[in-house]
N, C-alpha and C positions, 0 to 999 in steps of 0.2 A: 852122520857126516854133515848134514845141513847145519846141525847145531854147532859143530866144531868150526865150520866155515863162518857162521854168524859170529861165534866167539872171537875168531881171529880178526874178523872185520871190525868188531867193536873195540878190540884192543888197539888196533891201528887208529881208529877214529879217536879213542880216548887219549891215545898218546899225543895226537895232534892237538886235541882240546887242551891238554895240560901245557903243551908248548905255547899255545895262544894265551892261556891264562898267565903263564909266567912272563911272556913278552909284554902283556898289557897290565901287569900287576901295579906298576907305579901309577898308571892312570886310574885303575879301578879303586885302589885304596883311598884315593882322594876324591872320588866322585861324590860321595855323600857330603863331604865337607864343602866341595865346590857348589853342590846344589844348594846347601844351606847358605853359602856365601852369596850366590847370585840372588837368592830370595831376599837376603838382607840388602843387597845392592839395589833391588827394586824399591825397597822402602826408602833407601837413601837417595834414589834418583829425584824424587819429588823435592826433598829438602835441598839437594844440590842445585836443582833447577831454580827453586825460589831464591836461594842465596845468590846464584849467579845472575839471575834476572834482576834481583834487587840491586846488584852492583851495576849492571848494564843500564838500568833505568834510574840510577842515582837515588835509589831509595824510594821511588814513587812508582807503584805498579801502573798508575795512570799514564806514565811517560815511558812505557816500554819501547825499546828500540827495535829496529828490524833485525839486528843481530840476535837480540834476546828472543825474538819470535821464532827465528830459524832454529835456534838452539832448543827451544821448547819442543818444536815439531820433531827434531831429530831424537830427542830424549824420549818422547812419547812413542815413536816407532820402535826404539830400542826396548822400551819397557814391554811393549806388546810381544816383540820377538822373544824376550826373555821368559815371559809368562807362558807362551806357547811351548817353549823348550821344556820348561818345568812340567807342564801338563803331560807332555809326551814321555818324559822320564818317569814320572810317577805311574803312568799307565803301564809302561813296559816293565818296570822293575817290580810292580806289584801284581801283574796279571798272572793268572794260574794256567798251567797247561790244560788242554781239554781232557775230558774224562777218558777219552779213548787212549790218550798217551800217558795216563796216570794210573795204569792198571797194575802196577807192581812188577812189570817186566815179564809178563806171561809169554810173550812171543818176541822173537828177534826183531820183527818189523816194528813193534811198539817201542822197543828199546832204541832202535835207530831213529824213530821220530822224536823220542825224548832227547836223545843226544843232539839231534839237529836243532831242537828247540833251545837247548842250553847254549849251543854254539851261536845261534841267532841272538840270544840275549847278551852274550859276551860281545859280539860285534856291535850291537846296538849301544851297549854301555860304553864301549870305546868311542863310538861316534858321538855319543852324548858328551863325553868328557871333552872331546875336541870342540864340540859346539859351544860348551860353556866357556872354554878358554877363549874362543873367538868373540863371544859376547863381552867378556870382561875386557878384551883388547879394544873392542869397539867403544866401550864406555870410556876407557882411558884416552883413546884418540880424540873422541868428541870433546872431552874436557880440555885436553892439551890444545886443540885447535882454537877454542874460544878464549882461552886464557891469554893467548898472545895477541889478540885483536885489540888495538887501541880504540878508545871511545872518544870521539870528537867532543870538545867542550860544549858545542852547541846542539849536540844530538838530542839531549833531553828537553832543551827549550823548544826545539823544532817540533818534537813529538808532543810536548805539552800544548804548544800552540795549535797543533792539528787536532788534538782532542777537544780543545775548547772552541775551535773555530765554528763548530756546529751550532753554537748558541747564538743564533741570529734571529732577528725579528722578521717574520714572514711578510712578504708583499701582499697587500690586499687580503688579509686573513679571512678565511671562510669558516663558518660553523662555530664561532666562539661567542656568539651573542648570548646564549644561555649561560655558559660558564662565567662570562664577564658579569652578567646580572647577578649570579649567585655569589660571586666573590665580592661584588660591591655591597651586597646585603650583609656580608660578614664584616664589612668595615663599620657598619652601623651598630648601635646598641639595641638589644632587645628590651622591651619595656619591663622594668623591674629588676634588670640585672645591673650590677655596680659598674661605674665607669672605671675600667681597668685596662692595662696593657694586654693585648692579645697577639700571639704569634700564629700566623696562618701559613701553613706549609703546603705548597702545591707540589704534588709528587706524580711522577709518570715516567714512562720509558723515554729514552733519548730520541729527539726528533718528533715528539708528540705535540710540541707547541707551547711548552710551559713558559718560555721566555716571551713569546708573542702574547700569551694571555696576560702575564704579569705586566707587560708594557702597556697593554690596552687598559688595564685597571689603573695603572700608575698615571697615565695621561688623561684619564676620563675627567670631564668637568666636575663630576661629583667628588672625586678625590682631591682635585685642585682646590675646590671650594671648602672642603671639610677640614683639611689639615694645614696648619700654619707653615710647617716645614716638610719638604719631601726630599728624598735622596735615593739615588739608584747606584748600586755597586755591583760590579761583575766579579764575583769571587772566584770564578773558574778561569779567569785570565791568568796566564803564567806570570810569575814575578820577574820583573826586568830591572827594578831599581835597587832593591835592598838585599841582594845576595840570597834570594830565595825566600825571604821573610814576607810571604804574601799577606799574613795577618796585619802587619804594620801598614802595608799598602792599602788594605781594605779600610782601616781606620783613618788613614790620611785622606783617601778618596771621600770618605764620609764627612770628614771635617771640612774639606774643600767646598762641599755642597751646603752644609748647614751653617758654617761660619767661615766663609771664604776669607774674611779679613784676618782671622786668626791663623788660618792655614799658611798664609804667606810668611809668617814670622816664626814658624816652627820647623825645625830640621826634620827631614823624613825619618831619620833614625831615632829621634827623641820620642820613643813609644810612650813612656810614662806621661810626658807632657800632653801628648795627643789624647790619651785616655782621660786625663783629668779634665781637659777642656770639653770633651764630648759629654762626660758624665755631668759636669756642671751645667752645660747648656740644655741638655735634653730633659733634665728633671722638671723644668717649668714650661715645657712646650708640647703641644699636641702635634705629633709627627707621624708621617708614613714613610717607612724605610723599606726599600726592596733590595734584597740581596740575592742575586741570581747565581744558581749553580753552587750552592754552599756545601761545604764538607763538614762532617761532624767535628773534626778537630778545630776547624776555624770557628765554628759556633761556640765551642767550649772556651775558646780563648777570648771571645769578644762579648759574650752574652751578659756579663756582669755590668756592662755599660748601660744596658737598657733596663733601668729600674722602673717599677710601676709607679707612675707619677699621678695616677688618678685622673688622667686627662683623656682616657679612651684612645691612646695612641695605638698604632698598628704596625707590625713588622710582617712583611710578606716575603717568604722565602720560596725558592724553587730548588728541587733536588730530585735525583733519580732513584733514591733509596728510601724505603719505608722506615728503616731504622732511624735514619737521620731526621726524617719528617716527624716521627713520633717523639724523639728525644727533644727536638727543638720546640715542638708545640705541646710538650708535657704540661699538664695542669689545666689552665684555662684556655689553651689554644685550640686550634682546629687543624685537621689534616684534610686537604681537598684532593681527591683522586681524580686526575684528569683522564677522560676516556678518549677512545679513538673516534674518528668521524664516521657518520653514517654513509649509506650508499649514495644518496643524492649529493651530499657535500663532497664526497670523494670524487664523484664524476665531474662536478663543477671545477674542482682544482685540476684534475688530471687532463681534462679536455678543454682547458681554458683557451679561448681564442679559436677553437676548432668549430667547424660547422657540424652541429649535432644532427645525426641521422640514425635511423634504426640500425643500419649496418654497423656504424661506428660504436653505438652503445652496446650492441650485442657482442661485437668483436672485442670490446674492452672489458667485458665482465670478468673473465679469468684473471686478467692483468690487475684489475682493481682488487680482486680477492687476494692476490699475492701482496698487494700493498697494505691490506688489512686496516685501512682507515688511518694510517700513519701519515700526517701531513708532510713530513720531509720526504717520504717515499713518493707521495703523490706529486709534490713540486718537482722532484727529480724526473719523474715520468713526463710531466708537463713540459719541462725544459727540453727533454729529449725529443718529444713529439713536435715541438715547434721548429725543429730542423727540417721537417717535412713540409712541403708546400700545402698539401691537402692530406692530413692524417686520415687513415682508413682503419676499419676493423681488422683487416688483414695485417696491417703494420703493427697494430696493438698486439695481435696474436704472435707475431714474429718477435717483438720485444719481450713478450711474456716468456717465450721459449729461451731467449738468450739473457734473461734478467740475471741469472746466476753468474754469467760471465762478467757482466757489468759490475756486479757486487764484489767480484774477486780480483779483477784485473784493472790496472791503470791504463789509460789510453788517451790519445789526443782529444781535445774538446770534451772532456770528461764531465758529463752532467750528473754523474752519480758519485763524485769524489766525496762530497760532504756526507752523503748517506753512508758510504762505505767506511768513512772515518768513525761515524757514530757506532756502527755495528762492530767494527774492529775494536773500538774502545771497550765496548761491553764484553767482548770476548777476551781481550788482553787483560782486563782488570781482574780476572779470576785466577785462582791458584791452578797448578798443573792438573790435579785430579778433578777439580771442578770443571776445567776445560773439557776433559774427556767426558764427564757426565753430561755436559751441555751438548757436545757433538752427538752424543748418543740419542738425543731427542729427534735427530733427523731420520732415525730409523722409521718413525711413525709418519703417516701422511699428514700433510699440512692441514691445519684447522681441526685436527682430530682432538676430541675431548678425551683426556687421559686421567687416570686415577693416580693419586699420589702414592698409595701403597703398592700398586702394581709396578710403578716405575722404580720405587725403592727396592722392591724384591728383585727386579731385573738387574738393577745396578749391583746388588749384592751377589747375584749369581754370576755376573760378569767379572767380579773381583775389582770393581771400580771404587770400593770403599775400603780403605786400609785402617784396621784398628790400631790404636796406640795403647800406652800403658794406662790411660785414664778413661778412654771411651771405646765402646764396642763399634763394630763395623756398621751396625744398624744406626747407632747414634750419629756416626760421622756422615752416613748417607742422608740422614734426616737434616743435618746441618747444611749439607750441600744443597738440598732442596730449598731450605729456608733462604739460603743465599741467593738463589736464582729468583725466588719470589720477592725477596727484599729489594733486589735491584731491578725489578719489573721486567726481567728478561722473559719470564713466563708469567701468564696472567691467571690469577685465581678466579675460578668460575663459581664454585660452590664450596661452602665450608661445612665442617662437621659440628657435632654437638659442643666440642671443646674449642671451637673457633679455629681449629687447624684446617688447612686446605684439604678438601676432599677431591675435587676435580679441577683441572686446569688445562690450558693450552698454550702453545708457544706463539708469540707474535708472528703473524704470517710472513712478514718480510725478514724477520730474524730466522725463521725456519728455512727460507730460501737461501739465505746466506750460509747457514750451518750445513744445509744439504750439499751445496756445491763445494764448500770447504772440506767436508767429510769425504766426498767423492774424489776430490783432487788429491787427498792424502791417502787414498786407499782404505780409509776407515770403514766406509760402507759402500755397498753397491745396491742399486735399485733396479727393478724392472716392473713394468705395468702393462696392462692390456693396450694402452695407447702409446706407450714408449717401450716396446720390448727390446731386450738387450741380448747380445750373443753371450754364450757361456764363457768365452775367453775374457769378457769384460769383468767376470767375477774374480779373476786371478788376484790373489793376495788381499782380497777384501776381508775385513774382520767381521763385518755384519752384513747380512743379506736380507733385503726386504723386497718381497715379491707381491704385487697387487694384481690379481687376476691369474696368477699361476703360469704365465707364459714367458718363455725365452725363445729367441729365434732359432737356437739349435735344439735338437731333441735330446742331446746327451751332455752332461757336464762331468768332466773327469774328476778323479779324486784329487789330482794336483790342482785343478781350478779351485776346489773347495777346501784345500788343505788348511787354510787359516780361518775359515768361517767359524765364529764363536757363537753367533746367534742367527737364527732363521725365523723371520716373521712373514707369514703368508696370510693374505686376506682374499676374500672373494672365492673363486673356484681354485681348488688345489692344483688341478692340472698336472703339468709335468714337474712342478716345483716340489711336490711331495716325494718324488724319486730322488731328490738331492739329499734327503735326510741321512741315508745310510753312508753317504760319501763325506759327510762333514764329521770327520773323526774327532775334532776337538770341540764339538758343539756343546755349549753350556746352556743356551736358551733356545727353546723351541716353542714358538707362539703360533698356534693354529686356531686361535679363539674365534676368528671371524671367517674361517673356511666354511662355506655353506654346502659343500658336497663331500665332506670327509666321511669315510666309511671305516668299519672295523679293520679291514685288511690293510689299510694304510699304516696301521700302527704295529703290524706283526713283528717288525724288526726293531722296535723301539728299545728293547733291552740291550742292544749293542752300543748304544750311545753312553759309553762309560762315564764321560765327564758331565753329562746332562745334570743341571741343577734346577732348571725351571721348565716346567711342562704345562702348557695351557692348551686345551683342545676344545673344539666345538663341533658343529655339524650334526650328523645323525649317528654319531658313535653311540653304541649301546653296551659295549663290553670292553673292558681293558684286557689286553693279552696277558698270559701268564708270565711272559718275559719281563714284565714290569719289575720283577724281583731283581733283575740285573742292574737296575738304576741305583747303584750304591751311593752316588753323590747327590741324588735328587733332594732338593730342599722345599720346592713348591710344586704341588700338584693341584691344578685348577680344572675341575670338571663341571663347572656351573652351567656351561652352555651346551652340554651333551645330554643325551637321553639315558645315561647310565643310572641304573636304579640299585644295582648291587656292586659291592666292592670286594675283590679277592683279598683274603686275609694277608697275602704276601705284601700288599701295599702298606699295611699297618706296620710291618716289620722292617721297613727301610730305615737304616740307622740315622740318616741325616734329614729325613723328612720333617719339616718344621711347620708347613702350612698346607692344610688339606681342605679343599672347597668342593662343594657339591650338595646333593640331596640323595642319600643312599642308605642302604642297610648292608650288613655283612652277608655275603653269599650263604644261602641256607645249607648248601653242601659242606661248606667250611665249618659252619656252626655244628653240624652233626658229626664232624670228624674230630673225635676226641684227641687224637694225636696232634692235629694242627692247633687246636685250642690250647692244649698244654704248652706247646711251643710259644704261642703268642703271649700267653700269661707269663711264662718264664722270661720271655724277652722284655715285656713291659715291667715286670716286677724287679728285674735286674737293673732298672733305671737306664736301659740302653736306648729308649725312645727319646727323640728330641722334639716330639710333636708339641707345638704350642697353640696352634689354631686348628680347630675341628669344627667347621661350619659348612655343612652340618650333617646330622644323621636323623633318621626316622626311627622312633621307638615303637616297639610292638611287643607282643607277648613273648617272642623269641629272644627278647633282650638285646643280644648282640653288643653294640657299642656301649649301651648302658651298663652291661656287665663288665666291660673293660675299662670304663672311665676312671674308676678308682685306682687303677694301676698306672695311669698316665700321669706321672708326677710333675711333668713340665708343662701341662696344659695351662693356657692363660685365657683362651677365648673359645667358647663352645656355643653352637646353635643346635637346638633340638626341636624337631617337629613331632608333636604328640598325636597318636592315632587312637581311635576308639578301640577298646579291648573288652573281652567278656568279663574278666574279673577286675573291675575298676579299682576296688579298694587295695588289692594286692599290688596292682600296677602303680598306683599313686605312692604307696609306701616305698617301692623299689626306686621310683624316680626321685623321691625326696632324699633317699639315702645316697643315690648317685650324685645328686647336686650338692649334698652336704660334703661328700668326700672331695668333690671338685673345689669347693669354696673354703674348706677348712684349712687354715695355715697356722704356723706358730705365731705367737703374738708379736714377735719382732720381725716378721717377714714383710717386705715392702712390695712384693710382686702382686700388683692388683690384677683382678680377673674380670672378664666380661662374659655375660650369659644372656642368651636369647631363647625364649620359650614360645612356641607357636602351637596353640591348641584349638585353632579356629574350626577344625573339622570335628572336634569332640562335641557331643551333644550336651554334656553336663558341664557344670562349673568346676572343671577339673583343676585349673590353676589356683583357684581360691582355696582349695583343700590341701595344697602343698604346705607342709610345715616342717620345721627343723626342731631337733632336740636342743636344749641349752648347750652352748659351746663349752667343752671341757676347759678347765683351768689351764692357762698357759697357751691357749690358742684362740683363734677368732675366725668368724666368717667374713672373708674379704672378697667382696664383689664390688667393683667400682662402677661398672656399667651394666644395667639390666633392662632388657626389652621383654615385654609381656604382650602377647597377641592372642586373643580368644574371648570367650564369654565370661567376663569378669563381673561378679555381683559385688564383691568386696575385695579389698586389698589382701593378697595372700599373707598369712601371718608371718612367714619367714622374712618378708621384706623389712619389717621393723627391726630385725636382728642384724641387719647389714649396716653396721655403724660407719663403714667406709664408703657407702653408696654415694656417688657423685652425679651419675647420669641415670635418668629413668625415663623410659618411653612406654606408654600404656596405650593399647589399641583395643577397643571393644565397641560393639554396636551401641551400647548405652553405658555411659559412665555415671554411676549413681552418686547421690549426695553423700552416702556413707563412705564410699570409696574415696571421693574427692576430699572429704573432711579428714580422712586418715593420713593423707599426704602432708598435712600441715606439720605432723610430728617429725618429718624428715628434714631436720634443720641443717644438715650438711650438704643438701643437694645443690649442685651448681647448674644443672640443666634438667628441665622437665618438658616432656612432649606428651600431649594428650590428643589422641585420635579417636573420634567417635562420630556416629550418625547424629547422636543427640546427647547433650549435657543436661543433667538435672541442675536445679538452682543451687548456686554455691557462692559464698562470699569469702574473699581474702581480706581478713581483718588486719588491723595494725599489728606489725611484728611478724606476719606470716612470711615464710620462706626467707629468713634473714640472710642466707648465703647465696640464694639463687641469682645466677648471672644471665641465663637465657631461658626464656619461656616461650613455648610454641603450642598453639591450639590449631588443630585441624578438625573442623566441624562441618560435616557434609550437609546437615539439615539446614534449610533456608530459614526456619523459624526458631531454631534453638538459640537461646540467649547465651552470651558469654558471662563468665563470673564477674561479679562486681569487685573492684579493687579499691579498697579504702586507702586514704592517705596514711602512710606509715608502713604499708605492706610493700613487699619487694624493694627494700631499701637499696639493694646493690644491683638491680637489674640493668643490663646494658643492651639486651636485644629482646624485642617483643615481636613475635610472629603470630599474626591473626589470619590464618589461611582458611577463611570462611567465605564462600561465595555469597552467602546471604547476609553478610555484614551490612548493617544500616547505620550510616553516619559513624560517630565515635562509639556507639553502643554503650554510652554511659562511662566510658573509660577516659579518665583525665590523666594525661601523661606528664603534665607539667611538674607534678610532685615527684616523678621518677628522675631524680637529679643526676644519675649516672647514665641515663639512656643514650645510646649511640645510634641505634637503628630501629626502624619499625618496618615490618613486612606485612603487606595485605595481599589478598588474593586478586589476581588480575580480573576476575569475573565480577567484582563489585561495581556498583553503579558509578557514573561520572560524579554525582554529587558526593558520594561517600569518599571517592578518591580526592576530591577537592577539599573536603573537610579534614582529611588526614594530612594533606599538603599544608594547610593552614596551621594545623596543630603542631606539626614538626617545625614549621618556620617560626612559630611563636615560642617554641621551647628554648630556654637559654643555651642548651647544647647544640641546637640545630641538627638533630639526628637525621640520618639519611632515611628516605622513604623508598622502599623497594616494592615493586609489583612482581609477584612470583607465582609461577604455576609449575608444579612438579607432579609427575604421574606416579611417583613411588614414595609416598610419605613415610613408610617404615624404614626406607634406606636399608633394605635387607642385605646381609652379607652373603647369604646363600640362597638365591632364588630357586623356587621349585620348578618343575618341568612346565607348569602352566605359565609361570612368569618368564621362563627362558626365552620364549618367542617374543614377548613384549620387550625384553632387554635388547633384542636384536634390532629393534626399530631405531631408525636414525633420529637422533635428537637434534633439534634446532634451537638456537638461542638468539634472542633479539635483545640487544641492550640499547636503550634510548635514553636521552637526557631528561625527559620530563613526560608527564602523562599526555601532554598535548601532541607530542611526537609519536605516540603509540600507534594510533590508527593508521597513519601514513606508513609507519614502519612495517606493520603487519601486512599491508597491501602489497609490499614489495617482496615479501617472502613467499616463494612458491612451495607450498606444502602439499605433500601427497596425503590424501585422506586416509589411506590404509597403512602407511608405513612410517609416519612421522609423529614425533612428540614435540611439543613446543614448550620451551622454557623462556619466559620473558622477565627480564630484570630492568626496571626503570629507575634511573638515578634522578629522582626529582629534586633532591637536595644533597649534593655530593660532599658536603662538609661533615666532619666527624670530630667531636670534642674528645680530648684525651685527658 
């Protein structure tokens, strides 16, 4: 009877289900096509925005109008809404019913639940179809709205004038004495160098004082006396005379100053005549020409006029982009990187005219930190504070809290208008997706040192890099990062072996601008222990950043968190960790700096279906089994945890690309034959996307070493070797695993990276590793190799790596035999040697013909450095001598290293040694930069062990000063905690660089 009743009920329900299906059929059959269409529309949004903005700005992104800016913001919001819609569609249409409702219809109640599930899916699909149609309608409406708006003829000129108005000369400039001295020295010839034309490019962020510095050099008595003719041209000024032909105006301005009598007789439009007169006159004259705010296309159009006349003429350029500076100064020129001001100079500018008191200085500390040593920001603060009769620390604190408002909004008596124009110009000059990537930086706290690779992985997880037919998403994200570095919007702090940026930070005042712009657009929401926010404040935010784990409300609803795509929590996890389950569309979860994270905090992690990036820290000791539910996960970073074993399920995540930590496979999983068969089948079927495995601990139980050969997509591996009972067998197995990893077809271009750490092994294990000869048609392809352990000789397999470009070796003692073996590695581009002691070694003529960067880290005070004969290292550009016991030049003559751009020495060297190197770099024809550097992690490990993890948590402090004479005073101002801080010091003793 019950069965019949259930059957009747089901028939009734199924009848209504089919009626719904029939009613919604027209919507449903087009849902997939509409989903694909909206995805294509997302790709087209960026192109449409750029095209429309190009039109609104009259072809120049630097002159973007207010209409174009509003259009950009509307389109960005639409793009985010569309992406959220697609994420929900993919989740709902691909999710599976729970196991309890998929039991084959054993009970009527199970069938009822299954039917209800299907009805819910139908309703959701219908809703999604409506939502997609609404999105497409919004896109059309936005386009129609902006197409009909007329563009005033003067709009672009006004915008251009605004963007160039910031290039003013500061009143009573402070802190430019040393840069002026260095630039004046670049105007002179070095003894022995030919008298030739040199182009000196001063590069730096907008508002840094490039124009002020160039003007001080231009008007100096030394320049007036040295050069027969001088001229100053403002290339950034908008064109007003020649219908937008600014190049012709630049040339005419130049002619007016060097040959005023000829300029009167030449029509402004007679470009060929102007060019001929300039070329003829300048060829026999020693001249100094300053071109302020030059663009690359302008230099390309006029550079032919400045032929080398053998008179030691100089051209001084200012620009905000590295690419322009390098291109203009290519060859025998110099690039001078202008730095921000120090603490004392910053306070002198900001508090100019005020009565300095301890209360005022203490109250202004945070405000000055937000200015970040940018002169224009400091002048703006100074002008604002002058409106007060007696500035106090409390007023400085109030301005600090409202600084974002002043950077975002126009108002009467606006002291920040010029600064706001500079910051807006940097923002507006970017493409649509680059804008989004830049806004994303405000998720992190100000002045936070960030890693390039971490940021790019997060961009990729957020979907902020769109691949095209020629480039991958990762390549496009890398190009975006290079753009931000090139334009000095973010600052490079530390570079890698291949000269790529390793760590960076955002300019403090730019971060403040981005933070408030992001918050006003609902792009991010932040909450911290000193500025807690209510949960309602989170509504519609895409990215949530919580520092201290506190919100003023105890609960956040799912509606509040419905659009959150990333959650970044630092400090105490607190209530913030409870938000995780409610962020249904979460793609990025960064708990790396949570210091109270526990295992139970992650028990529901498997329900975050969209999660692509997971980074955890704290006292986590074990991953939950629900990790297998993270089907979309691409990056799993466990380096800051205490996890020592990894469940086998983590290896079988289809999309996992980067895995970081220091672990082995769980022993129970290794003993489970069924599980091991499944993982081998998974890997052998080429289903794994794992590219980075850094790293794992090898032992007699093999584990990862056994599976490595099946991971066909691996590109980067780190292995910690532990002592074992049967050393010979273990070494053979390790050699075979490395061979499988590095062996590729001869035409394969996918370079690999390998790091081996055998420090805890008592024997010379690494030196006994050897490979069999590579089979015909294949090669051993390792581009980067790091070896750390007890090395008596170079492992034989290293010489078989014909593609080896980067090599780092760390051992207590580096023997003469090992060092001599390195000479045979003729293709090396980077070599780093770390030891307590180096045996005597000579680099003879012809040694290391390809090497570009050489680094010695020698801890012994008495250990000598290798002798470098003339003719060795013919292509070296960077020489790092990180040896605290370095005495003088240690017999190294750098003058014959003709491509040298920078020399780095340890900060602990004596004052006399520092002076000797300053003189050596100053007398080198290239004027290489001298850097003083201290780094607590010379191996730059990708996967720190548990012992290093606590050290990595220490707060790093960086001090950048202009010369060694400023170092002591700079250090005194830094309040360091003896137990929790590392210090990195970079001294720009000579900031020029030959290209």
